[in-house]
Structure formats: C-alpha cells, structure tokens
C-alpha positions as CSV (number, residue, x, y, z in Angstrom):
1,X,45.5,170.0,-69.9
2,X,45.2,173.8,-69.8
3,X,41.6,173.7,-68.6
4,X,42.5,171.2,-65.8
5,X,45.5,173.4,-64.8
6,X,43.3,176.5,-64.6
7,X,40.7,174.5,-62.6
8,X,43.3,173.4,-60.1
9,X,44.8,176.9,-59.8
10,X,41.3,178.3,-59.2
11,X,40.5,175.6,-56.6
12,X,43.6,176.5,-54.5
13,X,43.8,180.3,-55.1
14,X,40.1,181.3,-55.1
15,X,37.9,178.5,-53.7
16,X,40.3,177.6,-50.8
17,X,42.1,181.0,-50.7
18,X,45.4,179.3,-50.1
19,X,48.7,181.1,-49.9
20,X,52.2,179.8,-50.4
21,X,54.9,181.2,-48.1
22,X,52.3,183.3,-46.4
23,X,51.5,185.7,-49.2
24,X,51.9,184.2,-52.7
25,X,49.0,182.6,-54.5
26,X,49.2,178.8,-54.1
27,X,49.4,178.5,-57.8
28,X,53.0,179.8,-57.5
29,X,53.9,176.6,-55.8
30,X,52.0,174.4,-58.3
31,X,53.9,176.2,-61.2
32,X,57.2,175.6,-59.4
33,X,56.5,171.9,-58.9
34,X,55.5,171.6,-62.6
35,X,58.7,173.4,-63.7
36,X,60.9,171.1,-61.5
37,X,59.2,168.0,-62.8
38,X,59.5,169.1,-66.4
39,X,63.3,169.3,-66.1
40,X,63.4,165.6,-65.4
41,X,60.6,164.2,-67.6
42,X,63.3,162.8,-69.9
43,X,63.9,160.1,-67.1
44,X,60.4,158.7,-68.0
45,X,60.9,158.4,-71.7
46,X,60.6,154.9,-73.2
47,X,59.3,153.5,-70.0
48,X,56.4,151.2,-69.6
49,X,54.3,152.4,-66.7
50,X,51.8,150.1,-65.1
51,X,48.6,151.3,-63.5
52,X,48.4,149.6,-60.1
53,X,44.6,149.1,-60.6
54,X,44.8,147.6,-64.1
55,X,47.0,145.0,-65.7
56,X,48.4,146.8,-68.7
57,X,51.0,149.4,-69.5
58,X,50.4,153.0,-70.6
59,X,53.6,154.4,-72.0
60,X,52.2,156.8,-74.7
61,X,50.4,159.0,-72.1
62,X,53.1,159.0,-69.4
63,X,54.2,162.6,-69.9
64,X,50.7,163.9,-70.0
65,X,49.7,161.9,-66.9
66,X,52.7,163.2,-65.0
67,X,52.2,166.8,-66.1
68,X,48.6,166.7,-64.8
69,X,49.7,165.1,-61.5
70,X,52.4,167.7,-61.0
71,X,49.8,170.5,-61.1
72,X,47.2,168.6,-59.1
73,X,49.5,167.0,-56.5
74,X,48.1,168.9,-53.5
75,X,44.4,169.1,-54.5
76,X,43.2,166.1,-52.5
77,X,45.3,167.1,-49.4
78,X,44.7,170.8,-49.5
79,X,42.2,171.7,-52.2
80,X,39.0,169.9,-51.2
81,X,39.0,167.6,-54.2
82,X,38.4,163.9,-53.9
83,X,40.1,161.1,-55.8
84,X,36.9,160.9,-58.0
85,X,37.0,164.7,-58.6
86,X,40.6,164.4,-59.9
87,X,39.8,161.3,-62.0
88,X,36.7,162.9,-63.5
89,X,38.3,166.3,-64.3
90,X,41.8,165.5,-65.4
91,X,40.6,165.8,-69.0
92,X,43.2,163.6,-70.7
93,X,40.5,162.1,-72.9
94,X,41.1,158.6,-71.6
95,X,39.5,157.3,-68.5
96,X,42.4,155.1,-67.6
97,X,44.9,158.0,-68.0
98,X,42.6,160.1,-65.8
99,X,42.5,157.3,-63.2
100,X,46.3,157.2,-63.2
101,X,46.5,160.9,-62.5
102,X,44.1,160.4,-59.6
103,X,46.2,157.5,-58.3
104,X,49.4,159.6,-58.4
105,X,47.7,162.5,-56.5
106,X,46.3,160.0,-54.0
107,X,49.7,158.4,-53.4
108,X,51.4,161.7,-52.8
109,X,48.7,162.9,-50.4
110,X,49.8,162.9,-46.8
111,X,47.9,160.6,-44.5
112,X,45.8,161.9,-41.7
113,X,47.9,162.6,-38.6
114,X,48.5,164.9,-35.7
115,X,52.0,165.8,-36.7
116,X,54.4,165.7,-39.6
117,X,55.9,162.3,-38.6
118,X,52.5,160.6,-38.3
119,X,51.4,161.9,-41.7
120,X,54.5,160.3,-43.3
121,X,54.2,156.9,-41.8
122,X,55.4,153.5,-43.1
123,X,52.1,153.1,-44.8
124,X,52.5,156.4,-46.6
125,X,55.9,155.4,-48.0
126,X,54.7,151.9,-48.9
127,X,51.9,153.3,-51.0
128,X,54.1,156.0,-52.5
129,X,56.8,153.5,-53.5
130,X,54.2,151.3,-55.2
131,X,53.8,154.0,-57.8
132,X,57.0,155.2,-59.5
133,X,55.2,158.2,-61.1
134,X,54.0,159.3,-57.7
135,X,57.6,159.2,-56.4
136,X,58.6,161.3,-59.4
137,X,55.9,163.9,-58.6
138,X,56.8,163.9,-54.9
139,X,60.5,164.6,-55.9
140,X,59.3,167.6,-57.9
141,X,57.3,168.8,-54.9
142,X,60.3,168.4,-52.6
143,X,62.5,170.1,-55.1
144,X,60.2,173.1,-55.3
145,X,59.7,173.3,-51.6
146,X,63.4,172.9,-50.8
147,X,64.5,175.4,-53.4
148,X,61.9,178.0,-52.3
149,X,62.8,177.6,-48.6
150,X,66.5,177.9,-49.4
151,X,66.0,181.1,-51.4
152,X,63.8,182.7,-48.8
153,X,65.9,181.5,-45.8
154,X,62.9,179.8,-44.4
155,X,63.0,177.7,-41.2
156,X,61.6,174.8,-43.4
157,X,64.9,174.5,-45.3
158,X,66.7,172.5,-42.6
159,X,63.6,170.4,-42.0
160,X,63.4,169.5,-45.7
161,X,67.1,168.7,-45.8
162,X,66.9,166.6,-42.6
163,X,63.9,164.6,-43.9
164,X,65.2,163.9,-47.4
165,X,67.6,161.0,-46.4
166,X,64.7,159.1,-44.9
167,X,62.5,159.8,-47.9
168,X,65.2,158.6,-50.3
169,X,65.8,155.4,-48.2
170,X,62.1,154.6,-48.3
171,X,61.3,155.2,-52.0
172,X,64.5,155.2,-54.1
173,X,64.5,154.1,-57.7
174,X,67.8,153.8,-59.5
175,X,66.4,155.1,-62.8
176,X,65.4,158.3,-61.0
177,X,68.9,158.7,-59.5
178,X,69.6,162.0,-61.2
179,X,66.4,163.5,-59.8
180,X,67.1,162.2,-56.3
181,X,70.7,163.6,-56.5
182,X,69.3,167.0,-57.6
183,X,67.0,167.3,-54.7
184,X,69.6,166.0,-52.2
185,X,72.1,168.7,-53.4
186,X,69.7,171.7,-53.2
C-alpha cells in the first residue's frame, strides 16, 4: 500500500505538477481524503462487498481496497492513469482486490463534460450508486473538499454545500448515514 500511495503522490505532484488550492502539492488533498475516509472505515466492518464485475464477495480486503481507492480517487480523472494502470499498480497482492480499487476509482471519476453539471449527470450517479464503496470514497472526497473550502473561506464552499443535497438524494445508503450526516453538517 505504501508503494502505491507514493506512486500516486508522485503522479499528481511531480508528473502532473498539480496543485491543490492553487499552491499546495496535490498530495495534500489525497492525504486529507484518506484521513476523512479512515474516520468512517468502521461503517464498512463486517460487510460483504460484491465486486460488480464478479459474482462473489470480498469482505476480508474491504479496508485495504478502500484505503487504496481513497488515495487514488483522482488519478484517472486528473493524474493521467487509466483504469488498467490503477488495476495493475494497486499492489494488494490479489488481482480481484486490485480490480475493485480500479472500479471504485473509475466510479468516482467525473464524466467528460463542458461544465460541472454535465460532468455529474444521471449516468454518473447511476454508476456511482452501483458501487457502495465508491460512494464511501466520494463522501471522503466531498468531506475533504468541503472542510478545506470552509477553513480557507473559498468560493467553493457554498457550491459544495448547495450540491450536497442532490448528491445525497442520488446515492444515499442508510448504513452510511453517519458519514452523510457528517458531510452535510460541515
């Protein structure tokens, strides 16, 4: 996991020279997303998680899969990685677990679009809702972005707050209620 994490940080910070908030290395955001997600990992304990591409459950690797996806959540959208890159490099030692990481990252990746609304279309929400772990990772991303924008008095804060009710209506899961409430109340 540590090698994968460092690879993702390097991809965003060095290869793509991305900044978060205009001046921070992008890995700052990835670390924040991981921290937000880790606070709520207990919600995934003792859950059977199905891989949409296979017909069996994978509960013993759930936390590792989610931790990898938290770090890699933007690497397809912003980091010049493909689905196959994520699957091949996730490094969980199990090809199906690696595929599940790639599936989550794929599901949280915005669709192509000319504006924010078109990137978050009905198709986007349909694919996201089909993968509960992807919803969990997206909640961590929203939590990190909302908290950062609130703390820095960013113009994005009211946008995140205004968009969240629609997000919640589209992908809500009762067993993730605590996480949804947390994000909603930031």
